[in-house]
mmCIF file of the N, C-alpha and C atoms, coordinates in Angstrom:
data_MODEL
# 
_entry.id   MODEL 
# 
loop_
_atom_site.group_PDB 
_atom_site.id 
_atom_site.type_symbol 
_atom_site.label_atom_id 
_atom_site.label_alt_id 
_atom_site.label_comp_id 
_atom_site.label_asym_id 
_atom_site.label_entity_id 
_atom_site.label_seq_id 
_atom_site.pdbx_PDB_ins_code 
_atom_site.Cartn_x 
_atom_site.Cartn_y 
_atom_site.Cartn_z 
_atom_site.occupancy 
_atom_site.B_iso_or_equiv 
_atom_site.pdbx_formal_charge 
_atom_site.auth_seq_id 
_atom_site.auth_comp_id 
_atom_site.auth_asym_id 
_atom_site.auth_atom_id 
_atom_site.pdbx_PDB_model_num 
ATOM 1   N N  . MET A 1 1  ? 104.916 82.778 76.374 1.00 0.00 ? 1  MET A N  1 
ATOM 2   C CA . MET A 1 1  ? 104.494 82.821 77.765 1.00 0.00 ? 1  MET A CA 1 
ATOM 3   C C  . MET A 1 1  ? 105.687 82.590 78.700 1.00 0.00 ? 1  MET A C  1 
ATOM 4   N N  . ALA A 1 2  ? 106.530 81.610 78.357 1.00 0.00 ? 2  ALA A N  1 
ATOM 5   C CA . ALA A 1 2  ? 107.679 81.297 79.206 1.00 0.00 ? 2  ALA A CA 1 
ATOM 6   C C  . ALA A 1 2  ? 108.635 82.487 79.289 1.00 0.00 ? 2  ALA A C  1 
ATOM 7   N N  . LEU A 1 3  ? 108.926 83.099 78.154 1.00 0.00 ? 3  LEU A N  1 
ATOM 8   C CA . LEU A 1 3  ? 109.834 84.248 78.155 1.00 0.00 ? 3  LEU A CA 1 
ATOM 9   C C  . LEU A 1 3  ? 109.211 85.440 78.875 1.00 0.00 ? 3  LEU A C  1 
ATOM 10  N N  . ALA A 1 4  ? 107.918 85.622 78.707 1.00 0.00 ? 4  ALA A N  1 
ATOM 11  C CA . ALA A 1 4  ? 107.240 86.731 79.388 1.00 0.00 ? 4  ALA A CA 1 
ATOM 12  C C  . ALA A 1 4  ? 107.308 86.539 80.903 1.00 0.00 ? 4  ALA A C  1 
ATOM 13  N N  . THR A 1 5  ? 107.195 85.317 81.359 1.00 0.00 ? 5  THR A N  1 
ATOM 14  C CA . THR A 1 5  ? 107.286 85.027 82.791 1.00 0.00 ? 5  THR A CA 1 
ATOM 15  C C  . THR A 1 5  ? 108.671 85.376 83.322 1.00 0.00 ? 5  THR A C  1 
ATOM 16  N N  . LEU A 1 6  ? 109.688 85.055 82.556 1.00 0.00 ? 6  LEU A N  1 
ATOM 17  C CA . LEU A 1 6  ? 111.056 85.406 82.966 1.00 0.00 ? 6  LEU A CA 1 
ATOM 18  C C  . LEU A 1 6  ? 111.285 86.915 82.939 1.00 0.00 ? 6  LEU A C  1 
ATOM 19  N N  . GLU A 1 7  ? 110.705 87.582 81.956 1.00 0.00 ? 7  GLU A N  1 
ATOM 20  C CA . GLU A 1 7  ? 110.810 89.050 81.902 1.00 0.00 ? 7  GLU A CA 1 
ATOM 21  C C  . GLU A 1 7  ? 110.168 89.652 83.149 1.00 0.00 ? 7  GLU A C  1 
ATOM 22  N N  . LEU A 1 8  ? 109.019 89.118 83.539 1.00 0.00 ? 8  LEU A N  1 
ATOM 23  C CA . LEU A 1 8  ? 108.334 89.590 84.736 1.00 0.00 ? 8  LEU A CA 1 
ATOM 24  C C  . LEU A 1 8  ? 109.201 89.341 85.973 1.00 0.00 ? 8  LEU A C  1 
ATOM 25  N N  . ALA A 1 9  ? 109.822 88.181 86.043 1.00 0.00 ? 9  ALA A N  1 
ATOM 26  C CA . ALA A 1 9  ? 110.729 87.879 87.160 1.00 0.00 ? 9  ALA A CA 1 
ATOM 27  C C  . ALA A 1 9  ? 111.865 88.887 87.203 1.00 0.00 ? 9  ALA A C  1 
ATOM 28  N N  . SER A 1 10 ? 112.390 89.243 86.052 1.00 0.00 ? 10 SER A N  1 
ATOM 29  C CA . SER A 1 10 ? 113.464 90.228 85.979 1.00 0.00 ? 10 SER A CA 1 
ATOM 30  C C  . SER A 1 10 ? 113.011 91.567 86.549 1.00 0.00 ? 10 SER A C  1 
ATOM 31  N N  . LEU A 1 11 ? 111.803 91.981 86.179 1.00 0.00 ? 11 LEU A N  1 
ATOM 32  C CA . LEU A 1 11 ? 111.273 93.251 86.689 1.00 0.00 ? 11 LEU A CA 1 
ATOM 33  C C  . LEU A 1 11 ? 111.045 93.184 88.195 1.00 0.00 ? 11 LEU A C  1 
ATOM 34  N N  . TYR A 1 12 ? 110.514 92.076 88.681 1.00 0.00 ? 12 TYR A N  1 
ATOM 35  C CA . TYR A 1 12 ? 110.323 91.908 90.127 1.00 0.00 ? 12 TYR A CA 1 
ATOM 36  C C  . TYR A 1 12 ? 111.664 91.977 90.857 1.00 0.00 ? 12 TYR A C  1 
ATOM 37  N N  . LEU A 1 13 ? 112.670 91.319 90.307 1.00 0.00 ? 13 LEU A N  1 
ATOM 38  C CA . LEU A 1 13 ? 113.996 91.335 90.938 1.00 0.00 ? 13 LEU A CA 1 
ATOM 39  C C  . LEU A 1 13 ? 114.562 92.750 90.953 1.00 0.00 ? 13 LEU A C  1 
ATOM 40  N N  . GLN A 1 14 ? 114.409 93.443 89.861 1.00 0.00 ? 14 GLN A N  1 
ATOM 41  C CA . GLN A 1 14 ? 114.910 94.813 89.775 1.00 0.00 ? 14 GLN A CA 1 
ATOM 42  C C  . GLN A 1 14 ? 114.238 95.705 90.821 1.00 0.00 ? 14 GLN A C  1 
ATOM 43  N N  . ALA A 1 15 ? 112.974 95.421 91.105 1.00 0.00 ? 15 ALA A N  1 
ATOM 44  C CA . ALA A 1 15 ? 112.220 96.213 92.081 1.00 0.00 ? 15 ALA A CA 1 
ATOM 45  C C  . ALA A 1 15 ? 112.378 95.693 93.509 1.00 0.00 ? 15 ALA A C  1 
ATOM 46  N N  . GLY A 1 16 ? 113.127 94.581 93.667 1.00 0.00 ? 16 GLY A N  1 
ATOM 47  C CA . GLY A 1 16 ? 113.367 94.043 95.000 1.00 0.00 ? 16 GLY A CA 1 
ATOM 48  C C  . GLY A 1 16 ? 112.236 93.194 95.560 1.00 0.00 ? 16 GLY A C  1 
ATOM 49  N N  . HIS A 1 17 ? 111.414 92.636 94.707 1.00 0.00 ? 17 HIS A N  1 
ATOM 50  C CA . HIS A 1 17 ? 110.276 91.820 95.142 1.00 0.00 ? 17 HIS A CA 1 
ATOM 51  C C  . HIS A 1 17 ? 110.606 90.329 95.061 1.00 0.00 ? 17 HIS A C  1 
ATOM 52  N N  . MET A 1 18 ? 111.522 89.878 95.905 1.00 0.00 ? 18 MET A N  1 
ATOM 53  C CA . MET A 1 18 ? 111.968 88.489 95.873 1.00 0.00 ? 18 MET A CA 1 
ATOM 54  C C  . MET A 1 18 ? 110.825 87.513 96.166 1.00 0.00 ? 18 MET A C  1 
ATOM 55  N N  . ALA A 1 19 ? 109.906 87.875 97.045 1.00 0.00 ? 19 ALA A N  1 
ATOM 56  C CA . ALA A 1 19 ? 108.791 86.974 97.371 1.00 0.00 ? 19 ALA A CA 1 
ATOM 57  C C  . ALA A 1 19 ? 107.947 86.690 96.121 1.00 0.00 ? 19 ALA A C  1 
ATOM 58  N N  . LYS A 1 20 ? 107.736 87.698 95.299 1.00 0.00 ? 20 LYS A N  1 
ATOM 59  C CA . LYS A 1 20 ? 106.966 87.503 94.072 1.00 0.00 ? 20 LYS A CA 1 
ATOM 60  C C  . LYS A 1 20 ? 107.727 86.615 93.088 1.00 0.00 ? 20 LYS A C  1 
ATOM 61  N N  . VAL A 1 21 ? 109.052 86.762 93.067 1.00 0.00 ? 21 VAL A N  1 
ATOM 62  C CA . VAL A 1 21 ? 109.874 85.933 92.186 1.00 0.00 ? 21 VAL A CA 1 
ATOM 63  C C  . VAL A 1 21 ? 109.791 84.476 92.633 1.00 0.00 ? 21 VAL A C  1 
ATOM 64  N N  . LYS A 1 22 ? 109.848 84.248 93.925 1.00 0.00 ? 22 LYS A N  1 
ATOM 65  C CA . LYS A 1 22 ? 109.745 82.882 94.435 1.00 0.00 ? 22 LYS A CA 1 
ATOM 66  C C  . LYS A 1 22 ? 108.416 82.247 94.046 1.00 0.00 ? 22 LYS A C  1 
ATOM 67  N N  . GLN A 1 23 ? 107.337 83.006 94.091 1.00 0.00 ? 23 GLN A N  1 
ATOM 68  C CA . GLN A 1 23 ? 106.039 82.486 93.659 1.00 0.00 ? 23 GLN A CA 1 
ATOM 69  C C  . GLN A 1 23 ? 106.064 82.169 92.171 1.00 0.00 ? 23 GLN A C  1 
ATOM 70  N N  . LEU A 1 24 ? 106.669 83.049 91.407 1.00 0.00 ? 24 LEU A N  1 
ATOM 71  C CA . LEU A 1 24 ? 106.714 82.901 89.962 1.00 0.00 ? 24 LEU A CA 1 
ATOM 72  C C  . LEU A 1 24 ? 107.516 81.678 89.532 1.00 0.00 ? 24 LEU A C  1 
ATOM 73  N N  . VAL A 1 25 ? 108.641 81.416 90.186 1.00 0.00 ? 25 VAL A N  1 
ATOM 74  C CA . VAL A 1 25 ? 109.473 80.284 89.754 1.00 0.00 ? 25 VAL A CA 1 
ATOM 75  C C  . VAL A 1 25 ? 108.749 78.957 89.945 1.00 0.00 ? 25 VAL A C  1 
ATOM 76  N N  . GLY A 1 26 ? 107.851 78.903 90.894 1.00 0.00 ? 26 GLY A N  1 
ATOM 77  C CA . GLY A 1 26 ? 107.072 77.694 91.073 1.00 0.00 ? 26 GLY A CA 1 
ATOM 78  C C  . GLY A 1 26 ? 106.111 77.440 89.925 1.00 0.00 ? 26 GLY A C  1 
ATOM 79  N N  . GLN A 1 27 ? 105.741 78.493 89.240 1.00 0.00 ? 27 GLN A N  1 
ATOM 80  C CA . GLN A 1 27 ? 104.814 78.389 88.112 1.00 0.00 ? 27 GLN A CA 1 
ATOM 81  C C  . GLN A 1 27 ? 105.526 78.209 86.769 1.00 0.00 ? 27 GLN A C  1 
ATOM 82  N N  . MET A 1 28 ? 106.822 78.464 86.741 1.00 0.00 ? 28 MET A N  1 
ATOM 83  C CA . MET A 1 28 ? 107.550 78.452 85.471 1.00 0.00 ? 28 MET A CA 1 
ATOM 84  C C  . MET A 1 28 ? 107.740 77.056 84.888 1.00 0.00 ? 28 MET A C  1 
ATOM 85  N N  . ALA A 1 29 ? 108.127 76.091 85.684 1.00 0.00 ? 29 ALA A N  1 
ATOM 86  C CA . ALA A 1 29 ? 108.453 74.767 85.158 1.00 0.00 ? 29 ALA A CA 1 
ATOM 87  C C  . ALA A 1 29 ? 107.301 74.155 84.358 1.00 0.00 ? 29 ALA A C  1 
ATOM 88  N N  . PRO A 1 30 ? 106.072 74.169 84.875 1.00 0.00 ? 30 PRO A N  1 
ATOM 89  C CA . PRO A 1 30 ? 104.986 73.608 84.059 1.00 0.00 ? 30 PRO A CA 1 
ATOM 90  C C  . PRO A 1 30 ? 104.799 74.344 82.729 1.00 0.00 ? 30 PRO A C  1 
ATOM 91  N N  . ILE A 1 31 ? 104.990 75.654 82.745 1.00 0.00 ? 31 ILE A N  1 
ATOM 92  C CA . ILE A 1 31 ? 104.862 76.433 81.506 1.00 0.00 ? 31 ILE A CA 1 
ATOM 93  C C  . ILE A 1 31 ? 105.928 75.991 80.513 1.00 0.00 ? 31 ILE A C  1 
ATOM 94  N N  . PHE A 1 32 ? 107.154 75.858 80.986 1.00 0.00 ? 32 PHE A N  1 
ATOM 95  C CA . PHE A 1 32 ? 108.253 75.470 80.101 1.00 0.00 ? 32 PHE A CA 1 
ATOM 96  C C  . PHE A 1 32 ? 108.054 74.053 79.568 1.00 0.00 ? 32 PHE A C  1 
ATOM 97  N N  . ARG A 1 33 ? 107.618 73.131 80.437 1.00 0.00 ? 33 ARG A N  1 
ATOM 98  C CA . ARG A 1 33 ? 107.385 71.753 79.986 1.00 0.00 ? 33 ARG A CA 1 
ATOM 99  C C  . ARG A 1 33 ? 106.248 71.702 78.965 1.00 0.00 ? 33 ARG A C  1 
ATOM 100 N N  . GLU A 1 34 ? 105.199 72.440 79.208 1.00 0.00 ? 34 GLU A N  1 
ATOM 101 C CA . GLU A 1 34 ? 104.054 72.463 78.295 1.00 0.00 ? 34 GLU A CA 1 
ATOM 102 C C  . GLU A 1 34 ? 104.466 72.967 76.923 1.00 0.00 ? 34 GLU A C  1 
ATOM 103 N N  . GLN A 1 35 ? 105.405 73.902 76.906 1.00 0.00 ? 35 GLN A N  1 
ATOM 104 C CA . GLN A 1 35 ? 105.874 74.454 75.638 1.00 0.00 ? 35 GLN A CA 1 
ATOM 105 C C  . GLN A 1 35 ? 106.996 73.615 75.033 1.00 0.00 ? 35 GLN A C  1 
ATOM 106 N N  . LYS A 1 36 ? 107.266 72.466 75.652 1.00 0.00 ? 36 LYS A N  1 
ATOM 107 C CA . LYS A 1 36 ? 108.268 71.510 75.153 1.00 0.00 ? 36 LYS A CA 1 
ATOM 108 C C  . LYS A 1 36 ? 109.647 72.148 74.965 1.00 0.00 ? 36 LYS A C  1 
ATOM 109 N N  . VAL A 1 37 ? 110.053 72.881 75.990 1.00 0.00 ? 37 VAL A N  1 
ATOM 110 C CA . VAL A 1 37 ? 111.377 73.498 75.992 1.00 0.00 ? 37 VAL A CA 1 
ATOM 111 C C  . VAL A 1 37 ? 112.412 72.384 76.161 1.00 0.00 ? 37 VAL A C  1 
ATOM 112 N N  . HIS A 1 38 ? 113.515 72.464 75.456 1.00 0.00 ? 38 HIS A N  1 
ATOM 113 C CA . HIS A 1 38 ? 114.506 71.389 75.483 1.00 0.00 ? 38 HIS A CA 1 
ATOM 114 C C  . HIS A 1 38 ? 115.193 71.253 76.837 1.00 0.00 ? 38 HIS A C  1 
ATOM 115 N N  . ARG A 1 39 ? 115.853 70.134 77.018 1.00 0.00 ? 39 ARG A N  1 
ATOM 116 C CA . ARG A 1 39 ? 116.445 69.744 78.304 1.00 0.00 ? 39 ARG A CA 1 
ATOM 117 C C  . ARG A 1 39 ? 117.433 70.758 78.848 1.00 0.00 ? 39 ARG A C  1 
ATOM 118 N N  . GLU A 1 40 ? 118.293 71.306 78.019 1.00 0.00 ? 40 GLU A N  1 
ATOM 119 C CA . GLU A 1 40 ? 119.281 72.288 78.477 1.00 0.00 ? 40 GLU A CA 1 
ATOM 120 C C  . GLU A 1 40 ? 118.579 73.535 79.013 1.00 0.00 ? 40 GLU A C  1 
ATOM 121 N N  . ALA A 1 41 ? 117.504 73.929 78.367 1.00 0.00 ? 41 ALA A N  1 
ATOM 122 C CA . ALA A 1 41 ? 116.748 75.097 78.828 1.00 0.00 ? 41 ALA A CA 1 
ATOM 123 C C  . ALA A 1 41 ? 116.078 74.809 80.170 1.00 0.00 ? 41 ALA A C  1 
ATOM 124 N N  . LEU A 1 42 ? 115.578 73.598 80.344 1.00 0.00 ? 42 LEU A N  1 
ATOM 125 C CA . LEU A 1 42 ? 114.982 73.227 81.632 1.00 0.00 ? 42 LEU A CA 1 
ATOM 126 C C  . LEU A 1 42 ? 116.039 73.237 82.732 1.00 0.00 ? 42 LEU A C  1 
ATOM 127 N N  . ALA A 1 43 ? 117.249 72.819 82.397 1.00 0.00 ? 43 ALA A N  1 
ATOM 128 C CA . ALA A 1 43 ? 118.341 72.854 83.378 1.00 0.00 ? 43 ALA A CA 1 
ATOM 129 C C  . ALA A 1 43 ? 118.671 74.298 83.756 1.00 0.00 ? 43 ALA A C  1 
ATOM 130 N N  . ALA A 1 44 ? 118.658 75.190 82.777 1.00 0.00 ? 44 ALA A N  1 
ATOM 131 C CA . ALA A 1 44 ? 118.918 76.604 83.049 1.00 0.00 ? 44 ALA A CA 1 
ATOM 132 C C  . ALA A 1 44 ? 117.815 77.183 83.931 1.00 0.00 ? 44 ALA A C  1 
ATOM 133 N N  . LEU A 1 45 ? 116.596 76.791 83.668 1.00 0.00 ? 45 LEU A N  1 
ATOM 134 C CA . LEU A 1 45 ? 115.476 77.240 84.492 1.00 0.00 ? 45 LEU A CA 1 
ATOM 135 C C  . LEU A 1 45 ? 115.634 76.730 85.926 1.00 0.00 ? 45 LEU A C  1 
ATOM 136 N N  . ALA A 1 46 ? 116.075 75.495 86.084 1.00 0.00 ? 46 ALA A N  1 
ATOM 137 C CA . ALA A 1 46 ? 116.290 74.936 87.421 1.00 0.00 ? 46 ALA A CA 1 
ATOM 138 C C  . ALA A 1 46 ? 117.363 75.731 88.168 1.00 0.00 ? 46 ALA A C  1 
ATOM 139 N N  . LEU A 1 47 ? 118.400 76.131 87.465 1.00 0.00 ? 47 LEU A N  1 
ATOM 140 C CA . LEU A 1 47 ? 119.449 76.951 88.075 1.00 0.00 ? 47 LEU A CA 1 
ATOM 141 C C  . LEU A 1 47 ? 118.867 78.275 88.562 1.00 0.00 ? 47 LEU A C  1 
ATOM 142 N N  . PHE A 1 48 ? 118.029 78.893 87.735 1.00 0.00 ? 48 PHE A N  1 
ATOM 143 C CA . PHE A 1 48 ? 117.395 80.154 88.118 1.00 0.00 ? 48 PHE A CA 1 
ATOM 144 C C  . PHE A 1 48 ? 116.457 79.949 89.301 1.00 0.00 ? 48 PHE A C  1 
ATOM 145 N N  . ARG A 1 49 ? 115.670 78.881 89.257 1.00 0.00 ? 49 ARG A N  1 
ATOM 146 C CA . ARG A 1 49 ? 114.745 78.580 90.356 1.00 0.00 ? 49 ARG A CA 1 
ATOM 147 C C  . ARG A 1 49 ? 115.502 78.415 91.669 1.00 0.00 ? 49 ARG A C  1 
ATOM 148 N N  . ASP A 1 50 ? 116.587 77.652 91.628 1.00 0.00 ? 50 ASP A N  1 
ATOM 149 C CA . ASP A 1 50 ? 117.386 77.442 92.835 1.00 0.00 ? 50 ASP A CA 1 
ATOM 150 C C  . ASP A 1 50 ? 117.960 78.755 93.366 1.00 0.00 ? 50 ASP A C  1 
ATOM 151 N N  . ALA A 1 51 ? 118.439 79.589 92.455 1.00 0.00 ? 51 ALA A N  1 
ATOM 152 C CA . ALA A 1 51 ? 118.977 80.891 92.860 1.00 0.00 ? 51 ALA A CA 1 
ATOM 153 C C  . ALA A 1 51 ? 117.883 81.741 93.503 1.00 0.00 ? 51 ALA A C  1 
ATOM 154 N N  . ALA A 1 52 ? 116.688 81.705 92.931 1.00 0.00 ? 52 ALA A N  1 
ATOM 155 C CA . ALA A 1 52 ? 115.583 82.488 93.482 1.00 0.00 ? 52 ALA A CA 1 
ATOM 156 C C  . ALA A 1 52 ? 115.194 81.976 94.864 1.00 0.00 ? 52 ALA A C  1 
ATOM 157 N N  . LEU A 1 53 ? 115.107 80.672 95.019 1.00 0.00 ? 53 LEU A N  1 
ATOM 158 C CA . LEU A 1 53 ? 114.715 80.109 96.312 1.00 0.00 ? 53 LEU A CA 1 
ATOM 159 C C  . LEU A 1 53 ? 115.750 80.382 97.399 1.00 0.00 ? 53 LEU A C  1 
ATOM 160 N N  . GLN A 1 54 ? 117.014 80.530 96.980 1.00 0.00 ? 54 GLN A N  1 
ATOM 161 C CA . GLN A 1 54 ? 118.081 80.863 97.927 1.00 0.00 ? 54 GLN A CA 1 
ATOM 162 C C  . GLN A 1 54 ? 118.258 82.377 98.055 1.00 0.00 ? 54 GLN A C  1 
ATOM 163 N N  . GLU A 1 55 ? 117.385 83.120 97.382 1.00 0.00 ? 55 GLU A N  1 
ATOM 164 C CA . GLU A 1 55 ? 117.422 84.587 97.358 1.00 0.00 ? 55 GLU A CA 1 
ATOM 165 C C  . GLU A 1 55 ? 118.734 85.131 96.809 1.00 0.00 ? 55 GLU A C  1 
ATOM 166 N N  . LYS A 1 56 ? 119.270 84.429 95.817 1.00 0.00 ? 56 LYS A N  1 
ATOM 167 C CA . LYS A 1 56 ? 120.507 84.860 95.163 1.00 0.00 ? 56 LYS A CA 1 
ATOM 168 C C  . LYS A 1 56 ? 120.280 85.251 93.703 1.00 0.00 ? 56 LYS A C  1 
ATOM 169 N N  . ALA A 1 57 ? 119.060 85.124 93.231 1.00 0.00 ? 57 ALA A N  1 
ATOM 170 C CA . ALA A 1 57 ? 118.760 85.481 91.846 1.00 0.00 ? 57 ALA A CA 1 
ATOM 171 C C  . ALA A 1 57 ? 118.853 87.000 91.679 1.00 0.00 ? 57 ALA A C  1 
ATOM 172 N N  . THR A 1 58 ? 119.260 87.403 90.505 1.00 0.00 ? 58 THR A N  1 
ATOM 173 C CA . THR A 1 58 ? 119.355 88.825 90.185 1.00 0.00 ? 58 THR A CA 1 
ATOM 174 C C  . THR A 1 58 ? 118.601 89.101 88.882 1.00 0.00 ? 58 THR A C  1 
ATOM 175 N N  . ALA A 1 59 ? 118.288 90.360 88.676 1.00 0.00 ? 59 ALA A N  1 
ATOM 176 C CA . ALA A 1 59 ? 117.646 90.756 87.425 1.00 0.00 ? 59 ALA A CA 1 
ATOM 177 C C  . ALA A 1 59 ? 118.564 90.450 86.249 1.00 0.00 ? 59 ALA A C  1 
ATOM 178 N N  . ALA A 1 60 ? 119.859 90.619 86.437 1.00 0.00 ? 60 ALA A N  1 
ATOM 179 C CA . ALA A 1 60 ? 120.816 90.334 85.367 1.00 0.00 ? 60 ALA A CA 1 
ATOM 180 C C  . ALA A 1 60 ? 120.792 88.847 85.000 1.00 0.00 ? 60 ALA A C  1 
ATOM 181 N N  . LEU A 1 61 ? 120.690 87.981 85.998 1.00 0.00 ? 61 LEU A N  1 
ATOM 182 C CA . LEU A 1 61 ? 120.615 86.540 85.728 1.00 0.00 ? 61 LEU A CA 1 
ATOM 183 C C  . LEU A 1 61 ? 119.345 86.232 84.942 1.00 0.00 ? 61 LEU A C  1 
ATOM 184 N N  . ALA A 1 62 ? 118.238 86.812 85.329 1.00 0.00 ? 62 ALA A N  1 
ATOM 185 C CA . ALA A 1 62 ? 116.978 86.586 84.614 1.00 0.00 ? 62 ALA A CA 1 
ATOM 186 C C  . ALA A 1 62 ? 117.085 87.057 83.166 1.00 0.00 ? 62 ALA A C  1 
ATOM 187 N N  . ARG A 1 63 ? 117.693 88.221 82.955 1.00 0.00 ? 63 ARG A N  1 
ATOM 188 C CA . ARG A 1 63 ? 117.850 88.737 81.586 1.00 0.00 ? 63 ARG A CA 1 
ATOM 189 C C  . ARG A 1 63 ? 118.783 87.846 80.764 1.00 0.00 ? 63 ARG A C  1 
ATOM 190 N N  . ARG A 1 64 ? 119.853 87.327 81.394 1.00 0.00 ? 64 ARG A N  1 
ATOM 191 C CA . ARG A 1 64 ? 120.748 86.393 80.678 1.00 0.00 ? 64 ARG A CA 1 
ATOM 192 C C  . ARG A 1 64 ? 119.995 85.130 80.287 1.00 0.00 ? 64 ARG A C  1 
ATOM 193 N N  . LEU A 1 65 ? 119.113 84.666 81.156 1.00 0.00 ? 65 LEU A N  1 
ATOM 194 C CA . LEU A 1 65 ? 118.332 83.472 80.858 1.00 0.00 ? 65 LEU A CA 1 
ATOM 195 C C  . LEU A 1 65 ? 117.358 83.734 79.706 1.00 0.00 ? 65 LEU A C  1 
ATOM 196 N N  . VAL A 1 66 ? 116.737 84.895 79.691 1.00 0.00 ? 66 VAL A N  1 
ATOM 197 C CA . VAL A 1 66 ? 115.857 85.264 78.575 1.00 0.00 ? 66 VAL A CA 1 
ATOM 198 C C  . VAL A 1 66 ? 116.648 85.280 77.276 1.00 0.00 ? 66 VAL A C  1 
ATOM 199 N N  . ARG A 1 67 ? 117.815 85.906 77.306 1.00 0.00 ? 67 ARG A N  1 
ATOM 200 C CA . ARG A 1 67 ? 118.658 85.985 76.106 1.00 0.00 ? 67 ARG A CA 1 
ATOM 201 C C  . ARG A 1 67 ? 119.077 84.580 75.651 1.00 0.00 ? 67 ARG A C  1 
ATOM 202 N N  . TYR A 1 68 ? 119.474 83.740 76.608 1.00 0.00 ? 68 TYR A N  1 
ATOM 203 C CA . TYR A 1 68 ? 119.863 82.368 76.284 1.00 0.00 ? 68 TYR A CA 1 
ATOM 204 C C  . TYR A 1 68 ? 118.706 81.612 75.630 1.00 0.00 ? 68 TYR A C  1 
ATOM 205 N N  . LEU A 1 69 ? 117.530 81.687 76.228 1.00 0.00 ? 69 LEU A N  1 
ATOM 206 C CA . LEU A 1 69 ? 116.383 80.948 75.696 1.00 0.00 ? 69 LEU A CA 1 
ATOM 207 C C  . LEU A 1 69 ? 116.010 81.421 74.304 1.00 0.00 ? 69 LEU A C  1 
ATOM 208 N N  . THR A 1 70 ? 116.137 82.707 74.071 1.00 0.00 ? 70 THR A N  1 
ATOM 209 C CA . THR A 1 70 ? 115.851 83.244 72.745 1.00 0.00 ? 70 THR A CA 1 
ATOM 210 C C  . THR A 1 70 ? 116.855 82.719 71.724 1.00 0.00 ? 70 THR A C  1 
ATOM 211 N N  . GLU A 1 71 ? 118.129 82.721 72.085 1.00 0.00 ? 71 GLU A N  1 
ATOM 212 C CA . GLU A 1 71 ? 119.186 82.272 71.174 1.00 0.00 ? 71 GLU A CA 1 
ATOM 213 C C  . GLU A 1 71 ? 119.197 80.758 71.004 1.00 0.00 ? 71 GLU A C  1 
ATOM 214 N N  . ALA A 1 72 ? 118.825 80.023 72.050 1.00 0.00 ? 72 ALA A N  1 
ATOM 215 C CA . ALA A 1 72 ? 118.911 78.562 72.021 1.00 0.00 ? 72 ALA A CA 1 
ATOM 216 C C  . ALA A 1 72 ? 117.629 77.897 71.530 1.00 0.00 ? 72 ALA A C  1 
ATOM 217 N N  . ARG A 1 73 ? 116.681 78.682 71.133 1.00 0.00 ? 73 ARG A N  1 
ATOM 218 C CA . ARG A 1 73 ? 115.383 78.145 70.720 1.00 0.00 ? 73 ARG A CA 1 
ATOM 219 C C  . ARG A 1 73 ? 115.518 77.025 69.694 1.00 0.00 ? 73 ARG A C  1 
ATOM 220 N N  . HIS A 1 74 ? 116.465 77.172 68.782 1.00 0.00 ? 74 HIS A N  1 
ATOM 221 C CA . HIS A 1 74 ? 116.641 76.178 67.718 1.00 0.00 ? 74 HIS A CA 1 
ATOM 222 C C  . HIS A 1 74 ? 117.948 75.407 67.855 1.00 0.00 ? 74 HIS A C  1 
ATOM 223 N N  . ASP A 1 75 ? 118.546 75.484 69.033 1.00 0.00 ? 75 ASP A N  1 
ATOM 224 C CA . ASP A 1 75 ? 119.809 74.786 69.273 1.00 0.00 ? 75 ASP A CA 1 
ATOM 225 C C  . ASP A 1 75 ? 119.731 74.079 70.631 1.00 0.00 ? 75 ASP A C  1 
ATOM 226 N N  . PRO A 1 76 ? 119.118 72.892 70.674 1.00 0.00 ? 76 PRO A N  1 
ATOM 227 C CA . PRO A 1 76 ? 118.907 72.208 71.952 1.00 0.00 ? 76 PRO A CA 1 
ATOM 228 C C  . PRO A 1 76 ? 120.189 71.778 72.666 1.00 0.00 ? 76 PRO A C  1 
ATOM 229 N N  . GLU A 1 77 ? 121.296 71.822 71.984 1.00 0.00 ? 77 GLU A N  1 
ATOM 230 C CA . GLU A 1 77 ? 122.574 71.444 72.611 1.00 0.00 ? 77 GLU A CA 1 
ATOM 231 C C  . GLU A 1 77 ? 123.282 72.621 73.279 1.00 0.00 ? 77 GLU A C  1 
ATOM 232 N N  . ARG A 1 78 ? 122.841 73.811 72.980 1.00 0.00 ? 78 ARG A N  1 
ATOM 233 C CA . ARG A 1 78 ? 123.481 75.006 73.535 1.00 0.00 ? 78 ARG A CA 1 
ATOM 234 C C  . ARG A 1 78 ? 123.300 75.046 75.051 1.00 0.00 ? 78 ARG A C  1 
ATOM 235 N N  . ARG A 1 79 ? 124.371 75.328 75.758 1.00 0.00 ? 79 ARG A N  1 
ATOM 236 C CA . ARG A 1 79 ? 124.341 75.352 77.213 1.00 0.00 ? 79 ARG A CA 1 
ATOM 237 C C  . ARG A 1 79 ? 124.227 76.783 77.726 1.00 0.00 ? 79 ARG A C  1 
ATOM 238 N N  . PHE A 1 80 ? 123.598 76.905 78.878 1.00 0.00 ? 80 PHE A N  1 
ATOM 239 C CA . PHE A 1 80 ? 123.453 78.198 79.530 1.00 0.00 ? 80 PHE A CA 1 
ATOM 240 C C  . PHE A 1 80 ? 124.717 78.480 80.338 1.00 0.00 ? 80 PHE A C  1 
ATOM 241 N N  . GLU A 1 81 ? 125.285 79.641 80.130 1.00 0.00 ? 81 GLU A N  1 
ATOM 242 C CA . GLU A 1 81 ? 126.461 80.062 80.893 1.00 0.00 ? 81 GLU A CA 1 
ATOM 243 C C  . GLU A 1 81 ? 125.998 80.960 82.015 1.00 0.00 ? 81 GLU A C  1 
ATOM 244 N N  . GLY A 1 82 ? 125.512 80.358 83.103 1.00 0.00 ? 82 GLY A N  1 
ATOM 245 C CA . GLY A 1 82 ? 124.952 81.126 84.210 1.00 0.00 ? 82 GLY A CA 1 
ATOM 246 C C  . GLY A 1 82 ? 126.018 81.599 85.146 1.00 0.00 ? 82 GLY A C  1 
# 
């Protein structure tokens, strides 16, 4: 669910729907916490949320975050290179 939400954010960003992305980022944190995502991943999500709220998020950033979360699933120490 968490990765699907980020994929959706990526598509919204690609289509230029920043308002929808801003709504989505508000819903992401509870999803990530519920799924017990590790601390580094939550920090990466916070970086994305902040970028979205400042209207600086890009589809490429969202895709990098998806890739990071997929790769870091079993490595809680891995840091996001945003």
